[in-house]
N, C-alpha and C positions, 0 to 999 in steps of 0.2 A: 689731446686730440688739439691739431690745427685746423682752427675751420677757416682760415681766411688764406688758402693757399691760390696758387695762380688758376686765373679761370681756366674751364673746360669744359667737354660737351656734357650733359645731363642726359640727353637720349639722343638715341640714332636707330636708324633704321625704320619700319612703319611705324606711324602713329595710332595706337586703341586710344578707347574710350571708355569709361565707365559709366556705368548706368546709375539714375536717379529716380526715386518719387517724389511727386507733387508734395509742397510744403504751401500751407495760408496764402504767405504770399506770393509763390508763385502765381499761385491759381490765380489770385486778384489779376494780376497784371497778366497774364496770356490766356482767362477763358474765352475772351471777345474775339479771340483767333484760332485758335485750337481746339475740340474737343475728342479723345482717345481714351481708348481702353488701355490699363496696364498691359506689356509684354514684358517675358523675358527680358534679363540684362544683359547688355555689352561685356567685353572685357574689364578690367579696372587699373588697367596702365594708365595713373594720368598725372605722371613724375613732371612730365612738361607742362601740362595744364595748372599744376600747382605751382611751380615756378615764375611762369608769368603772373599768374594770379598775384604771386606775394610780393612781387617786383612792383607792380601796379597800384596795391592797396598800401604799400608804406609810403609812398611818394603823393598819395592822394590823402591820406588819414594824414600824414604829419601836417600836410598842409589846411587841411580844412579845418583837425583838431588839436592845435595850438595851444596851448593854456597856462604859460606862466609868461607874464609879462613881466617887460627889463626896463622899470623905470630910468635908471641911471645912465642908459644911452641915452636919455633926455629926446626921444624924436617920436613922434609922433603924428598922423598926419587926420585934418580935419575931414568932415563931411563933404565940403568944397573940394577938398583934395581928392577924396576918392571918385566924386562923382567928375572930376575932369577926365580923369582916366578910366571910366566907363562907358560902354552905352545906352541908351536912355532905358530907365527901368522906372514902373511904376512905385516902386518902393520908394524912391528918394520925396522928399517932404513927409514920408509916413514915420520914416524909422532913423533913428539918429546912426549912420552909417560911418565910423570912425576907422582909424586902425592905427595898429602901435606895433614896435617893434617885441616880438615875441621870441623866447626859446623853443626849438622845437627838439622832443625830447627823442634822440637818434638812437636808442639804445638799441642792440641786437634781441635782449630779452626783455623782460619786462623787472625791472629792479625797482621800482619803487612801491611805495607805501603810504596810502593804500592805491592797492590795484587800477589802473585806467581800467575801466568798462572795454573800449575801443579797441585798446590793446589784449585784452583777456582771450582765453583759448572757450573755446563753447562752452557757457555755463548759462545761469537764468540770469548773474547778474549781467553777462552778456549780452544777452538776448535782450533784456529787461532796456538795456539804453540804447541799443542800437531799432527796435521796434519803436522806441518813444522820438529817436529823431532820425530815421529813414524810411518810417512807411508812408509810401506813394500819399503824399495830400493835394487836394485841393483848396484854391481859393478862387477868389471873383473879381474880375477886373472890370473898366468901365468903358462905354462908347470913346470918350478922350482917351483914355490909355491908351484900348490896342488902335485907337488911328496911331498913338504914338510908336507907339511901337511897328507901325508900317504895315498893322493889319486892317482889313477890310471886315468891319463888327458883323456886317450879312451874310460872311462865310463862315465865323465862329460858332461857337454851338452856346444856346444864351442858358443860363442857370435859371430853372423856374424858380418865380417868386414865392411859392412858397416853401423854400431852402431858407428863407427871411435874410436875404443878401440885400433885398431892395428890386427894382426893375431895372431892367437891361442892363444887366451883367452878366458877364460872360466864362465861363470854365476857366481856371488856368493855372498852371503848378510852375514852381518857383526853380530854375536851373538849381539851383545850393540842393534842394530836394531831391532832384532827378540823380545829381552826381551820388550821393547818400548812398542812394538806393542801388546803384551802381556798385558804388563800394560793399555794399553790405552780400548784395549777388554773388560777387568774385568772393567773399568772404565763405560765404557759405559753401560754395564751390570747391573751396580750400580741404572743406572738410565733410566728407562722401556721408560717413555712417551719423553723423550728428545730424546733418540737414539732408534727408533723403528728398529727391526731385524724380521727375516725371520718368517711368521706363516708352520704351517704343516709339511710337512716332511725337510724342512730345519729349522725349529726349532729343531727339532733332529738332525741333524749336527750341528746347531751352540752352542749346550748341548755340545756336542763332543768338539768343537773349544775351548771353555771356560775351558774347564778340561784339555785339551793340555795347555793351557796358565797356568793353578793353577798348574798343574805338572811340567811344565818349570822354571815354577819362585822357586816354590819349592827344586828343586833339585840344584838351582844357590842361593839361601838361605844357604842352607843345605854347599853346596861345598864352598863357604866362608866365613862360620861360624864365626861369629860377637863373636869376644871375649866384646866386651864394655859391659860396667854395669850399671844399671838403675837404678837408687835411687829415695826414696820417701821422701814427704814432706807435713807437716802441713798445710791446704789451709782454707780460709775463705769458710763459710758454708758448710762444707764435715765432714762428720761425720766419714768416714774413711781416711788413708794415701792416698794420689796422686801421682802417678807415675811420676817423672820426665823424659821426653824420647830426652828430649836436649843429644845430646853425641857428642863426638869428634872422627872422623873415620880418618884414612888414607885413603883418596880417590883419584883413577886417575883423572888425567885434560880430561873428557869424553868428553870436549868440543873439543880440539884438534882430537878427534877420529871424532865424527859428521860434524866438517869442512872437516877433510878427506872425508866423504862418500859423501858429497856438490861437494866435487870437483870430484870426480869418478864417479859418481854414472851414470847410463842408463838413462837416461832425455827421457821423453814419453814413461816409462816403459810400461803400459797396451796396447797402441799401437802398443811397437812394439812387445809385447807378443802374441798380439793376429793374426801377420804376419807370426808368427814363425811356420815353417814347419819340423817335425822331418827328419832325413836324414833317407835314407834306411839303413845305417849302423851303425846304432847308438846303442849303447847296449843299452838293454832294460832290467828291474830288474823288477822283481813281485810286488805288491802291497803289502802289510802286511794284512795276511787272515781275519782279523776283518775288515779293513778297506772296505775290497773289499770286502767282503759279504753285507756291510750294503750298500755300494754304489749299490749292485746288487739288495740290497732289496727294495731301493728306485727309482729305474730308471723307 
């Protein structure tokens, strides 16, 4: 079979979407926006959606989960080097954020042993790894850190002192955590039967959720602007040149960032969030107009 043929259209004509039921993770993210009862599903033609998801996930997962260092290249970046190329983060000074040349595994199928859970098809093996890495997580920041981010602490949500994170702390989320959550959402969207999400009104919300994730990941891909080059080889049985997606990138040590998140996270997040009450003197911001109209239409 010749997989690497010339580009062609995947889907033409009118586009239809499939329907899913709500999973626990989607519930955690969307319950504050929308409540609805399940309704009958829509048609299941989702080839184009899966194609978009697969391409976005490949690029992001390759960037975020490079796992094999190549010391023979002799190139590393210190924390100071990384900080110079970054906007301000409260993580600076708390976490050793180094970078090193790393081999990206660009294989079209999982050729490794043992298998990489972040490449695996739906299974407990894969789900456990994604849950431990991509579950939405809160941390806390200080007044000074908020101001250094360009935020007014008076506008932020204060973390209750009984959470054990100290006084004058504000809830926050690492952008890495949000990006990984988005990759996981699109991974699940590619497997309708294994990860059902909502029907009816909540299905409309979930489509917006997915496209939010696509847009977030697109902007991050365009921001990093990979300058690596993909070469081509002749391969047995293949009529056309086959791309070699194995590249070498300068990658941050994201494991240290995730370790920091695990140390500083707000535990039992859903239970604590459910008990939160908005203070009477809290700063109240308007919802974006399109989101507000959508939620009002689906009440």
